[in-house]
C-alpha positions as CSV (number, residue, x, y, z in Angstrom):
1,X,-0.3,0.1,0.0
2,X,1.2,3.2,-0.9
3,X,1.5,5.9,2.2
4,X,-0.7,8.7,2.1
5,X,2.3,11.3,2.2
6,X,3.5,9.7,-1.1
7,X,0.3,10.0,-2.7
8,X,0.0,13.7,-1.7
9,X,3.1,14.5,-3.8
10,X,1.9,13.4,-7.1
11,X,1.9,14.9,-10.6
12,X,-0.3,13.0,-13.0
13,X,0.9,13.4,-16.7
14,X,-2.2,12.4,-19.2
15,X,-0.9,11.3,-22.4
16,X,-3.0,10.6,-25.6
17,X,-3.9,12.2,-28.7
18,X,-6.9,14.6,-29.2
19,X,-10.1,13.3,-28.4
20,X,-8.7,10.2,-26.3
21,X,-10.2,11.4,-23.1
22,X,-7.4,13.4,-21.4
23,X,-9.4,15.8,-20.1
24,X,-12.4,13.9,-18.7
25,X,-10.2,11.7,-16.8
26,X,-8.3,15.1,-15.8
27,X,-11.4,16.4,-14.3
28,X,-12.2,13.1,-12.4
29,X,-8.7,13.7,-10.8
30,X,-9.6,17.2,-10.1
31,X,-12.6,16.0,-8.3
32,X,-10.2,14.1,-6.0
33,X,-8.3,17.3,-4.7
34,X,-5.7,17.4,-7.6
35,X,-5.4,20.8,-9.4
36,X,-5.7,20.5,-13.2
37,X,-3.5,22.3,-15.5
38,X,-4.6,22.5,-19.2
39,X,-2.7,24.3,-22.0
40,X,-6.0,24.4,-24.0
41,X,-7.5,26.5,-21.0
42,X,-4.5,28.7,-20.8
43,X,-4.6,29.6,-24.3
44,X,-8.5,30.5,-24.3
45,X,-8.2,32.4,-21.1
46,X,-5.3,34.6,-22.8
47,X,-7.0,34.9,-26.4
48,X,-10.6,33.7,-26.1
49,X,-10.6,31.9,-29.3
50,X,-10.5,28.3,-30.5
51,X,-6.7,27.3,-31.4
52,X,-7.8,26.2,-35.1
53,X,-8.7,29.9,-35.7
54,X,-5.0,31.0,-35.5
55,X,-2.3,30.6,-38.0
56,X,-0.7,27.0,-37.2
57,X,2.7,28.9,-36.4
58,X,1.0,31.5,-34.3
59,X,-0.9,28.7,-32.4
60,X,2.5,26.9,-32.0
61,X,3.8,29.8,-30.4
62,X,0.8,30.4,-28.1
63,X,1.1,26.7,-27.1
64,X,4.8,27.3,-26.3
65,X,4.1,30.3,-24.1
66,X,1.2,28.4,-22.4
67,X,3.3,25.4,-21.6
68,X,6.2,27.7,-20.0
69,X,3.4,29.6,-17.9
70,X,2.0,26.5,-16.7
71,X,5.3,24.9,-16.1
72,X,6.0,27.6,-13.6
73,X,2.6,27.1,-12.1
74,X,3.3,23.6,-11.9
75,X,6.7,24.3,-9.9
76,X,4.8,26.8,-7.5
77,X,2.2,24.2,-6.9
78,X,4.6,21.5,-6.0
79,X,6.5,23.9,-3.8
80,X,3.1,24.2,-1.7
81,X,2.9,20.5,-1.7
82,X,0.0,20.3,-4.2
83,X,-1.1,17.3,-6.0
84,X,-1.6,18.0,-10.0
85,X,-2.8,16.7,-13.0
86,X,-1.3,18.0,-16.1
87,X,-4.0,17.9,-19.1
88,X,-1.7,18.0,-21.9
89,X,-0.9,15.6,-24.6
90,X,2.6,14.6,-24.0
91,X,2.7,13.3,-27.6
92,X,7.0,13.2,-27.4
93,X,8.8,10.8,-25.2
94,X,11.6,13.8,-24.8
95,X,8.9,15.9,-23.1
96,X,7.4,13.3,-21.1
97,X,11.1,12.5,-19.9
98,X,11.8,16.3,-19.2
99,X,8.6,16.5,-16.9
100,X,9.7,13.6,-15.2
101,X,12.9,14.8,-14.4
102,X,11.4,18.2,-13.2
103,X,9.0,16.3,-11.0
104,X,11.3,14.2,-9.4
105,X,13.8,17.1,-8.6
106,X,10.9,18.3,-6.3
107,X,10.6,15.3,-4.5
108,X,7.5,14.2,-6.2
109,X,6.1,11.2,-8.0
110,X,5.2,11.2,-11.3
111,X,2.1,8.8,-12.7
112,X,2.1,8.6,-16.7
113,X,-1.7,7.8,-17.9
114,X,-1.6,6.9,-21.5
115,X,-5.3,6.9,-22.8
116,X,-5.1,4.9,-26.0
117,X,-7.7,5.2,-28.6
118,X,-8.2,3.9,-32.2
119,X,-8.6,6.5,-35.2
120,X,-12.1,6.0,-35.4
121,X,-12.9,6.4,-31.8
122,X,-10.9,9.6,-31.9
123,X,-12.8,10.8,-35.2
124,X,-16.1,10.2,-33.6
125,X,-15.2,12.0,-30.4
126,X,-13.7,14.9,-32.2
127,X,-16.8,15.2,-34.3
128,X,-18.7,15.8,-31.1
129,X,-16.3,17.8,-29.6
130,X,-15.6,20.2,-32.7
131,X,-19.3,21.5,-32.1
132,X,-19.0,22.5,-28.7
133,X,-16.5,25.5,-28.9
134,X,-15.1,26.6,-25.7
135,X,-11.6,26.2,-24.0
136,X,-11.9,22.3,-24.2
137,X,-13.5,22.6,-27.8
138,X,-10.3,23.1,-29.8
139,X,-11.5,22.2,-33.3
140,X,-9.4,19.3,-34.7
141,X,-9.7,18.8,-38.6
142,X,-9.3,15.3,-40.4
143,X,-5.8,16.8,-41.5
144,X,-4.6,17.7,-38.3
145,X,-5.8,14.5,-36.6
146,X,-3.7,12.8,-39.3
147,X,-0.6,14.9,-38.3
148,X,-1.2,14.2,-34.5
149,X,-1.7,10.6,-35.2
150,X,1.7,10.4,-37.5
151,X,3.6,12.4,-35.0
152,X,2.5,10.6,-31.7
153,X,5.1,8.9,-29.6
154,X,3.4,6.0,-27.9
155,X,4.6,5.3,-24.6
156,X,6.4,1.9,-24.2
157,X,8.1,1.0,-21.1
158,X,8.1,4.2,-19.5
159,X,6.0,3.4,-16.5
160,X,3.0,4.1,-18.0
161,X,-0.5,3.1,-17.3
162,X,-2.4,2.3,-20.4
163,X,-6.1,2.8,-20.5
164,X,-7.6,1.7,-23.8
165,X,-10.5,3.8,-24.8
166,X,-13.0,1.6,-27.0
167,X,-15.9,2.4,-28.8
168,X,-18.8,4.0,-27.2
């Protein structure tokens, strides 16, 4: 059994392609007392628009700025002893490793939760989500989804906990 003090010093890293259920899972952790940090929500709070409405290069810069802002907030929260869930895609192994090192440097443990979904499940979910709008309704076109799928580095042997998201 894991000691309570150890579970209090935890950062959950959500990992998966757009539409895999990261925000839903992260919100469930939030209900358990975790502080949720979301790049999509940070961009929306700053610019009030769907990321798909920006030029891709501009949006990439906005994402980088939001990630840095949230990384600073993550460090502040760890210094304060708070549990955190990172509602990011963590699509690159190098980024996952960089965050794991940062988390460990604060004496925290990390939990990598990989939400794996087949392309058809993602397409179905994104078709619904694309109609919603708001900070968690970032529109993902078919071409962008294909780009995400092609560039996603699936975690293997990284200490991940994989949750397979099936057809619903």
